[in-house]
C-alpha positions, 0 to 999 in steps of 0.5 A, spaced: 172 327 313 170 335 313 165 337 318 160 343 317 162 349 321 156 348 326 158 341 327 162 342 334 156 346 336 151 341 334 155 335 337 156 339 344 148 340 344 147 333 343 152 331 348 148 336 353 141 333 352 143 326 353 148 327 359 143 332 362 137 326 362 142 321 366 145 327 370 138 329 372 136 321 373 142 319 377 144 325 380 151 328 380 154 323 385 150 317 382 154 317 375 161 318 373 164 321 367 164 315 363 157 313 364 155 320 362 159 320 356 156 313 354 149 316 355 151 321 350 154 316 345 161 319 346 167 318 349 169 321 355 175 325 352 169 328 347 165 330 354 172 333 356 173 336 350 166 340 350 165 341 358 170 343 363 169 336 367 163 333 370 162 340 374 162 344 367 157 339 365 152 340 371 153 348 370 151 348 363 145 343 364 143 348 369 144 354 364 140 350 359 134 348 363 133 352 369 126 355 368 125 353 361 119 349 363 116 356 364 118 359 357 111 360 355 108 364 361 110 371 359 105 375 355 103 382 356 096 381 359 096 379 366 090 375 366 093 371 360 100 370 363 096 367 370 092 362 365 099 360 362 102 359 369 096 355 371 097 351 365 104 350 366 103 348 374 098 343 372 104 339 367 109 341 373 105 338 378 103 332 375 104 324 376 108 324 369 113 329 371 114 326 378 115 319 375 120 322 369 126 325 372 130 324 366 126 329 362 123 333 368 125 340 371 133 341 373 131 344 379 128 338 383 133 333 380 139 337 381 138 343 386 141 339 392 147 337 387 148 345 386 148 346 393 154 342 394 158 345 387 163 350 386 161 358 387 161 358 379 155 353 378 151 356 384 152 363 381 149 360 374 144 357 378 142 364 382 142 368 375 137 363 372 133 362 378 133 370 378 130 370 371 125 365 373 122 369 378 122 375 374 118 371 369 113 369 374 112 375 378 108 379 373 103 373 373 102 374 380 098 379 384 100 385 389 106 390 389 112 388 385 115 386 392 109 382 393 110 379 386 117 377 387 116 374 394 110 370 391 114 367 385 120 365 390 115 362 394 111 358 388 118 356 386 120 353 393 113 350 393 113 346 387 120 344 387 119 341 394 112 338 392 116 334 386 122 332 391 117 329 396 112 326 391 118 322 388 121 320 395 114 317 396 112 310 394 107 311 388 100 311 390 095 316 394 100 320 398 105 322 392 098 324 388 096 328 394 102 332 395 102 334 388 094 335 387 094 339 394 100 343 392 097 345 385 090 346 388 093 351 393 097 355 388 092 356 383 087 358 389 093 363 391 094 365 384 087 367 383 085 370 390 086 378 389 089 381 396 
C-alpha cells in the first residue's frame, strides 16, 4: 500500500494531538508510553518512531501548544489587542477550562512536569513562554519593561488560578478563584498608570 507524501506528517500530528490530551489530563508521571500510544490509537513502536520517547513527546506538546490559546491577541491597535486579550482571559479563566485539562492549556497541566524534565524540554518551554510574553506585552500599559513585567505576572497568575481551581473541589471556592482572578486582571489591564 502506497502512502501519500504527507502521510507521516499527518500521522505524527494525529499522534501528537491525541497523546497530548492524555498527557495533560494524567500528567507526565501519571501515564506510560503504552497508554499514550493507546490514546492515539497507535502502537508504542509508532510513538517511538515519531517522537524521542515520552520526554520527546512532552517537548513536542510544549512546542505545539504553549501560547496557542493567545494566538488571536496580536493586532496593530493596542485597544483592540486589549479587547482580544480580555476575551481570551474570560475563556481561560472559565469553569469549562478548569474542568477539561485534556483540551485545556498546556501551562497549568504540565509546567510542573517540565520543571522536572531535561534542559532541552525546559529550553523549549522557555522559548515558547518568551514568545507568549512578547505577544501579551503590547496589550498592556507602560514602558516596554513594564509591559514585559506585567505579561509575566499575568501568565503566572492565570496558571496559578487554574491550578488552584482544579485542585479545589467543584463549587464556590473554585469559582471564586477564577472569577476574582479575572476581575483583578481585567481591572489592571484597563487602569492606565
